[in-house]
C-alpha positions as CSV (number, residue, x, y, z in Angstrom):
1,M,48.9,69.4,42.8
2,S,48.5,73.2,44.1
3,S,48.8,74.3,47.1
4,S,45.7,75.0,47.2
5,G,44.4,71.9,46.4
6,S,46.4,70.0,48.9
7,Y,45.5,72.9,51.6
8,R,41.9,71.6,51.0
9,L,42.8,67.9,51.3
10,Q,44.8,69.0,54.5
11,Y,41.3,70.7,56.0
12,V,39.6,68.0,55.1
13,A,41.8,65.4,56.9
14,E,42.1,67.6,59.7
15,H,38.6,68.7,60.6
16,K,36.2,65.4,59.6
17,A,36.2,62.2,60.9
18,S,38.1,59.4,59.4
19,Y,34.9,57.6,57.6
20,K,34.3,60.8,55.9
21,K,38.5,62.3,54.6
22,L,38.8,62.4,51.3
23,A,41.1,59.6,49.5
24,G,42.5,61.9,46.8
25,A,41.0,64.5,44.6
26,A,41.6,65.7,41.2
27,F,40.9,69.4,40.3
28,V,40.0,70.6,36.6
29,E,39.8,74.0,35.3
30,S,35.6,74.0,34.5
31,V,33.2,71.3,34.9
32,P,31.8,69.7,31.8
33,K,27.8,70.5,31.4
34,T,24.7,70.5,29.0
35,P,23.3,73.3,27.6
36,S,20.6,73.2,30.7
37,G,23.4,73.0,32.3
38,K,23.8,69.4,33.9
39,I,27.3,67.9,35.1
40,L,28.4,65.1,32.6
41,R,29.7,63.2,34.9
42,R,30.3,60.6,31.7
43,V,33.1,63.0,30.3
44,L,34.7,63.3,34.1
45,R,34.8,59.8,34.5
46,D,36.5,59.2,31.3
47,E,39.0,61.6,31.7
48,A,40.0,60.2,35.2
49,K,40.7,56.9,33.1
50,K,42.7,58.1,30.7
51,L,44.4,60.0,33.7
52,F,44.3,56.5,35.6
53,A,45.8,55.0,32.5
54,A,48.8,57.0,31.9
55,G,49.5,56.3,36.0
56,R,48.7,60.1,36.6
57,L,45.7,59.5,39.2
58,R,46.1,56.5,41.6
59,L,42.3,55.1,43.3
60,H,42.3,54.2,46.5
61,V,38.9,51.6,47.1
62,A,37.7,51.6,50.9
63,S,38.0,47.9,52.1
64,K,34.3,46.8,53.3
65,P,34.6,46.0,57.0
66,K,33.4,42.4,57.4
67,P,30.0,41.5,58.8
68,K,29.9,40.2,62.5
69,L,28.8,37.1,63.2
């Protein structure tokens, strides 16, 4: 991760509430878009799956709190 990327994660960790903190981030050179300008989330998802399969990306899934009885 670049120094500016780690700076951004550190900034969010220091200035946001614990439930708003980022679990991680992946920075890309350009965001794939349709001709009308909409972001192609499917393409981003596929790229993330490839990075995850290669071991270059970790996913953090926050656990849901247990309901109070």
